[in-house]
GUMAR-109556 format. One record per residue (C-alpha): residue number from 1; x, y, z. Coordinates in steps of 0.02 Angstrom, whole numbers. Layout:
// GUMAR-109556
<rec><pos>NUM</pos><x>X</x><y>Y</y><z>Z</z></rec>
...
//
This chain:
// GUMAR-109556
<rec><pos>1</pos><x>670</x><y>92</y><z>-138</z></rec>
<rec><pos>2</pos><x>518</x><y>123</y><z>-213</z></rec>
<rec><pos>3</pos><x>362</x><y>56</y><z>-116</z></rec>
<rec><pos>4</pos><x>340</x><y>-112</y><z>-249</z></rec>
<rec><pos>5</pos><x>517</x><y>-162</y><z>-160</z></rec>
<rec><pos>6</pos><x>482</x><y>-81</y><z>4</z></rec>
<rec><pos>7</pos><x>330</x><y>-200</y><z>6</z></rec>
<rec><pos>8</pos><x>410</x><y>-330</y><z>-45</z></rec>
<rec><pos>9</pos><x>553</x><y>-328</y><z>82</z></rec>
<rec><pos>10</pos><x>404</x><y>-338</y><z>218</z></rec>
<rec><pos>11</pos><x>325</x><y>-474</y><z>137</z></rec>
<rec><pos>12</pos><x>489</x><y>-581</y><z>110</z></rec>
<rec><pos>13</pos><x>556</x><y>-555</y><z>318</z></rec>
<rec><pos>14</pos><x>374</x><y>-596</y><z>373</z></rec>
<rec><pos>15</pos><x>379</x><y>-735</y><z>270</z></rec>
<rec><pos>16</pos><x>541</x><y>-803</y><z>383</z></rec>
<rec><pos>17</pos><x>457</x><y>-821</y><z>518</z></rec>
<rec><pos>18</pos><x>425</x><y>-1009</y><z>580</z></rec>
<rec><pos>19</pos><x>240</x><y>-1043</y><z>634</z></rec>
<rec><pos>20</pos><x>193</x><y>-920</y><z>481</z></rec>
<rec><pos>21</pos><x>86</x><y>-994</y><z>365</z></rec>
<rec><pos>22</pos><x>31</x><y>-850</y><z>240</z></rec>
<rec><pos>23</pos><x>64</x><y>-661</y><z>222</z></rec>
<rec><pos>24</pos><x>-51</x><y>-559</y><z>105</z></rec>
<rec><pos>25</pos><x>-38</x><y>-383</y><z>59</z></rec>
<rec><pos>26</pos><x>-228</x><y>-351</y><z>59</z></rec>
<rec><pos>27</pos><x>-363</x><y>-245</y><z>102</z></rec>
<rec><pos>28</pos><x>-414</x><y>-230</y><z>273</z></rec>
<rec><pos>29</pos><x>-591</x><y>-302</y><z>243</z></rec>
<rec><pos>30</pos><x>-531</x><y>-449</y><z>198</z></rec>
<rec><pos>31</pos><x>-425</x><y>-513</y><z>323</z></rec>
<rec><pos>32</pos><x>-602</x><y>-592</y><z>400</z></rec>
<rec><pos>33</pos><x>-594</x><y>-712</y><z>257</z></rec>
<rec><pos>34</pos><x>-462</x><y>-795</y><z>330</z></rec>
<rec><pos>35</pos><x>-441</x><y>-965</y><z>312</z></rec>
<rec><pos>36</pos><x>-457</x><y>-1115</y><z>436</z></rec>
<rec><pos>37</pos><x>-263</x><y>-1140</y><z>458</z></rec>
<rec><pos>38</pos><x>-202</x><y>-1140</y><z>638</z></rec>
<rec><pos>39</pos><x>-32</x><y>-1043</y><z>606</z></rec>
<rec><pos>40</pos><x>-7</x><y>-854</y><z>587</z></rec>
<rec><pos>41</pos><x>-61</x><y>-762</y><z>461</z></rec>
<rec><pos>42</pos><x>16</x><y>-600</y><z>424</z></rec>
<rec><pos>43</pos><x>-108</x><y>-476</y><z>326</z></rec>
<rec><pos>44</pos><x>-37</x><y>-301</y><z>261</z></rec>
<rec><pos>45</pos><x>-139</x><y>-177</y><z>232</z></rec>
<rec><pos>46</pos><x>-149</x><y>-133</y><z>41</z></rec>
<rec><pos>47</pos><x>-192</x><y>52</y><z>98</z></rec>
<rec><pos>48</pos><x>-41</x><y>147</y><z>163</z></rec>
<rec><pos>49</pos><x>16</x><y>335</y><z>209</z></rec>
<rec><pos>50</pos><x>144</x><y>401</y><z>138</z></rec>
<rec><pos>51</pos><x>221</x><y>570</y><z>184</z></rec>
<rec><pos>52</pos><x>343</x><y>709</y><z>171</z></rec>
<rec><pos>53</pos><x>403</x><y>837</y><z>310</z></rec>
<rec><pos>54</pos><x>482</x><y>962</y><z>210</z></rec>
<rec><pos>55</pos><x>565</x><y>1064</y><z>372</z></rec>
<rec><pos>56</pos><x>659</x><y>889</y><z>424</z></rec>
<rec><pos>57</pos><x>654</x><y>812</y><z>246</z></rec>
<rec><pos>58</pos><x>603</x><y>671</y><z>295</z></rec>
<rec><pos>59</pos><x>499</x><y>519</y><z>199</z></rec>
<rec><pos>60</pos><x>397</x><y>427</y><z>304</z></rec>
<rec><pos>61</pos><x>272</x><y>280</y><z>254</z></rec>
<rec><pos>62</pos><x>148</x><y>213</y><z>356</z></rec>
<rec><pos>63</pos><x>102</x><y>8</y><z>342</z></rec>
<rec><pos>64</pos><x>-33</x><y>-81</y><z>468</z></rec>
<rec><pos>65</pos><x>3</x><y>-255</y><z>481</z></rec>
<rec><pos>66</pos><x>-105</x><y>-391</y><z>584</z></rec>
<rec><pos>67</pos><x>-43</x><y>-536</y><z>640</z></rec>
<rec><pos>68</pos><x>-182</x><y>-678</y><z>666</z></rec>
<rec><pos>69</pos><x>-216</x><y>-857</y><z>719</z></rec>
<rec><pos>70</pos><x>-355</x><y>-964</y><z>794</z></rec>
<rec><pos>71</pos><x>-330</x><y>-1040</y><z>960</z></rec>
<rec><pos>72</pos><x>-290</x><y>-1207</y><z>977</z></rec>
<rec><pos>73</pos><x>-417</x><y>-1294</y><z>1092</z></rec>
<rec><pos>74</pos><x>-285</x><y>-1445</y><z>1096</z></rec>
<rec><pos>75</pos><x>-153</x><y>-1375</y><z>1143</z></rec>
<rec><pos>76</pos><x>-233</x><y>-1269</y><z>1265</z></rec>
<rec><pos>77</pos><x>-196</x><y>-1114</y><z>1198</z></rec>
<rec><pos>78</pos><x>-270</x><y>-969</y><z>1270</z></rec>
<rec><pos>79</pos><x>-305</x><y>-783</y><z>1170</z></rec>
<rec><pos>80</pos><x>-150</x><y>-717</y><z>1279</z></rec>
<rec><pos>81</pos><x>-24</x><y>-846</y><z>1210</z></rec>
<rec><pos>82</pos><x>-87</x><y>-801</y><z>1056</z></rec>
<rec><pos>83</pos><x>-78</x><y>-598</y><z>1068</z></rec>
<rec><pos>84</pos><x>129</x><y>-657</y><z>1172</z></rec>
<rec><pos>85</pos><x>190</x><y>-746</y><z>1024</z></rec>
<rec><pos>86</pos><x>128</x><y>-611</y><z>884</z></rec>
<rec><pos>87</pos><x>209</x><y>-452</y><z>983</z></rec>
<rec><pos>88</pos><x>340</x><y>-573</y><z>995</z></rec>
<rec><pos>89</pos><x>362</x><y>-570</y><z>825</z></rec>
<rec><pos>90</pos><x>330</x><y>-413</y><z>796</z></rec>
<rec><pos>91</pos><x>452</x><y>-347</y><z>911</z></rec>
<rec><pos>92</pos><x>572</x><y>-461</y><z>833</z></rec>
<rec><pos>93</pos><x>521</x><y>-404</y><z>650</z></rec>
<rec><pos>94</pos><x>564</x><y>-216</y><z>696</z></rec>
<rec><pos>95</pos><x>729</x><y>-279</y><z>769</z></rec>
<rec><pos>96</pos><x>772</x><y>-355</y><z>611</z></rec>
<rec><pos>97</pos><x>715</x><y>-225</y><z>495</z></rec>
<rec><pos>98</pos><x>796</x><y>-88</y><z>577</z></rec>
<rec><pos>99</pos><x>955</x><y>-174</y><z>605</z></rec>
<rec><pos>100</pos><x>1017</x><y>-280</y><z>463</z></rec>
<rec><pos>101</pos><x>1150</x><y>-223</y><z>367</z></rec>
<rec><pos>102</pos><x>1039</x><y>-267</y><z>203</z></rec>
<rec><pos>103</pos><x>938</x><y>-110</y><z>239</z></rec>
<rec><pos>104</pos><x>1066</x><y>24</y><z>302</z></rec>
<rec><pos>105</pos><x>1045</x><y>185</y><z>239</z></rec>
<rec><pos>106</pos><x>897</x><y>108</y><z>116</z></rec>
<rec><pos>107</pos><x>765</x><y>108</y><z>259</z></rec>
<rec><pos>108</pos><x>742</x><y>153</y><z>435</z></rec>
<rec><pos>109</pos><x>616</x><y>121</y><z>587</z></rec>
<rec><pos>110</pos><x>538</x><y>283</y><z>613</z></rec>
<rec><pos>111</pos><x>397</x><y>242</y><z>720</z></rec>
<rec><pos>112</pos><x>283</x><y>102</y><z>783</z></rec>
<rec><pos>113</pos><x>152</x><y>28</y><z>904</z></rec>
<rec><pos>114</pos><x>81</x><y>-128</y><z>941</z></rec>
<rec><pos>115</pos><x>-84</x><y>-157</y><z>975</z></rec>
<rec><pos>116</pos><x>-161</x><y>-337</y><z>1032</z></rec>
<rec><pos>117</pos><x>-309</x><y>-378</y><z>965</z></rec>
<rec><pos>118</pos><x>-420</x><y>-531</y><z>1015</z></rec>
<rec><pos>119</pos><x>-598</x><y>-588</y><z>924</z></rec>
<rec><pos>120</pos><x>-550</x><y>-493</y><z>795</z></rec>
<rec><pos>121</pos><x>-637</x><y>-612</y><z>625</z></rec>
<rec><pos>122</pos><x>-794</x><y>-697</y><z>631</z></rec>
<rec><pos>123</pos><x>-702</x><y>-855</y><z>702</z></rec>
<rec><pos>124</pos><x>-626</x><y>-768</y><z>843</z></rec>
<rec><pos>125</pos><x>-427</x><y>-733</y><z>787</z></rec>
<rec><pos>126</pos><x>-318</x><y>-648</y><z>911</z></rec>
<rec><pos>127</pos><x>-170</x><y>-604</y><z>877</z></rec>
<rec><pos>128</pos><x>-78</x><y>-384</y><z>876</z></rec>
<rec><pos>129</pos><x>-70</x><y>-253</y><z>753</z></rec>
<rec><pos>130</pos><x>65</x><y>-168</y><z>711</z></rec>
<rec><pos>131</pos><x>81</x><y>12</y><z>639</z></rec>
<rec><pos>132</pos><x>248</x><y>39</y><z>573</z></rec>
<rec><pos>133</pos><x>313</x><y>201</y><z>509</z></rec>
<rec><pos>134</pos><x>479</x><y>196</y><z>411</z></rec>
<rec><pos>135</pos><x>612</x><y>330</y><z>333</z></rec>
<rec><pos>136</pos><x>658</x><y>315</y><z>162</z></rec>
<rec><pos>137</pos><x>721</x><y>409</y><z>16</z></rec>
<rec><pos>138</pos><x>582</x><y>560</y><z>-43</z></rec>
<rec><pos>139</pos><x>506</x><y>450</y><z>-233</z></rec>
<rec><pos>140</pos><x>545</x><y>613</y><z>-291</z></rec>
<rec><pos>141</pos><x>705</x><y>624</y><z>-292</z></rec>
<rec><pos>142</pos><x>727</x><y>450</y><z>-345</z></rec>
<rec><pos>143</pos><x>666</x><y>538</y><z>-533</z></rec>
<rec><pos>144</pos><x>699</x><y>417</y><z>-662</z></rec>
<rec><pos>145</pos><x>635</x><y>448</y><z>-858</z></rec>
<rec><pos>146</pos><x>487</x><y>363</y><z>-902</z></rec>
<rec><pos>147</pos><x>522</x><y>355</y><z>-1073</z></rec>
<rec><pos>148</pos><x>684</x><y>334</y><z>-1181</z></rec>
<rec><pos>149</pos><x>586</x><y>432</y><z>-1332</z></rec>
<rec><pos>150</pos><x>569</x><y>610</y><z>-1330</z></rec>
<rec><pos>151</pos><x>396</x><y>687</y><z>-1311</z></rec>
<rec><pos>152</pos><x>354</x><y>746</y><z>-1511</z></rec>
<rec><pos>153</pos><x>206</x><y>858</y><z>-1535</z></rec>
<rec><pos>154</pos><x>38</x><y>810</y><z>-1628</z></rec>
<rec><pos>155</pos><x>42</x><y>894</y><z>-1799</z></rec>
<rec><pos>156</pos><x>-80</x><y>1032</y><z>-1825</z></rec>
<rec><pos>157</pos><x>-218</x><y>992</y><z>-1922</z></rec>
<rec><pos>158</pos><x>-288</x><y>1147</y><z>-2006</z></rec>
<rec><pos>159</pos><x>-470</x><y>1220</y><z>-1981</z></rec>
<rec><pos>160</pos><x>-556</x><y>1273</y><z>-2134</z></rec>
<rec><pos>161</pos><x>-729</x><y>1336</y><z>-2104</z></rec>
<rec><pos>162</pos><x>-775</x><y>1368</y><z>-2287</z></rec>
<rec><pos>163</pos><x>-775</x><y>1172</y><z>-2305</z></rec>
<rec><pos>164</pos><x>-879</x><y>1130</y><z>-2156</z></rec>
<rec><pos>165</pos><x>-734</x><y>1010</y><z>-2093</z></rec>
<rec><pos>166</pos><x>-634</x><y>1018</y><z>-1962</z></rec>
<rec><pos>167</pos><x>-469</x><y>898</y><z>-2017</z></rec>
<rec><pos>168</pos><x>-548</x><y>744</y><z>-2075</z></rec>
<rec><pos>169</pos><x>-705</x><y>784</y><z>-1986</z></rec>
<rec><pos>170</pos><x>-876</x><y>865</y><z>-2100</z></rec>
<rec><pos>171</pos><x>-973</x><y>982</y><z>-1996</z></rec>
<rec><pos>172</pos><x>-1147</x><y>1037</y><z>-2021</z></rec>
<rec><pos>173</pos><x>-1175</x><y>1208</y><z>-1991</z></rec>
<rec><pos>174</pos><x>-1291</x><y>1273</y><z>-1834</z></rec>
<rec><pos>175</pos><x>-1426</x><y>1373</y><z>-1898</z></rec>
<rec><pos>176</pos><x>-1470</x><y>1524</y><z>-1798</z></rec>
<rec><pos>177</pos><x>-1623</x><y>1627</y><z>-1802</z></rec>
<rec><pos>178</pos><x>-1606</x><y>1809</y><z>-1893</z></rec>
<rec><pos>179</pos><x>-1744</x><y>1875</y><z>-1800</z></rec>
<rec><pos>180</pos><x>-1728</x><y>1935</y><z>-1604</z></rec>
<rec><pos>181</pos><x>-1836</x><y>1820</y><z>-1522</z></rec>
<rec><pos>182</pos><x>-1989</x><y>1912</y><z>-1404</z></rec>
<rec><pos>183</pos><x>-2021</x><y>1862</y><z>-1245</z></rec>
//
């Protein structure tokens, strides 16, 4: 599974949750620029960490994902209510990703941690942060030809110094002093 496919799988799964207004793949610094909608917003950090453990032959991709929501005062929603909802959504997401038949043999949830957050943005959004590690196929083992045509060496152009040209380029000769310079 390639990186883009893996990321789109995560985006697709989060977009299926009721109450999730948007799922964005963006830099973590832009999470503060959220809109003023009341539903949950999921941000997948576009800086991931991938690593290969040669002794175990495991390739791990690590994502950082945050789910944020603004408290609704008209429903007397507390920070704890929002954190609980986002925490449960992450727990359900991990279970779906790890047990769904469509992903079996392609990816595996390797490790994860969930941290609750509050007052994370300038408008006091709260929620949870998920650090998700997925075990996937080593991309180096998924080699494919990037081009159907074989690489051809460029033709060598003769260098002729006597005519003061190199290929098609005319060269001005450098004049060096013939007498030694005294210091």
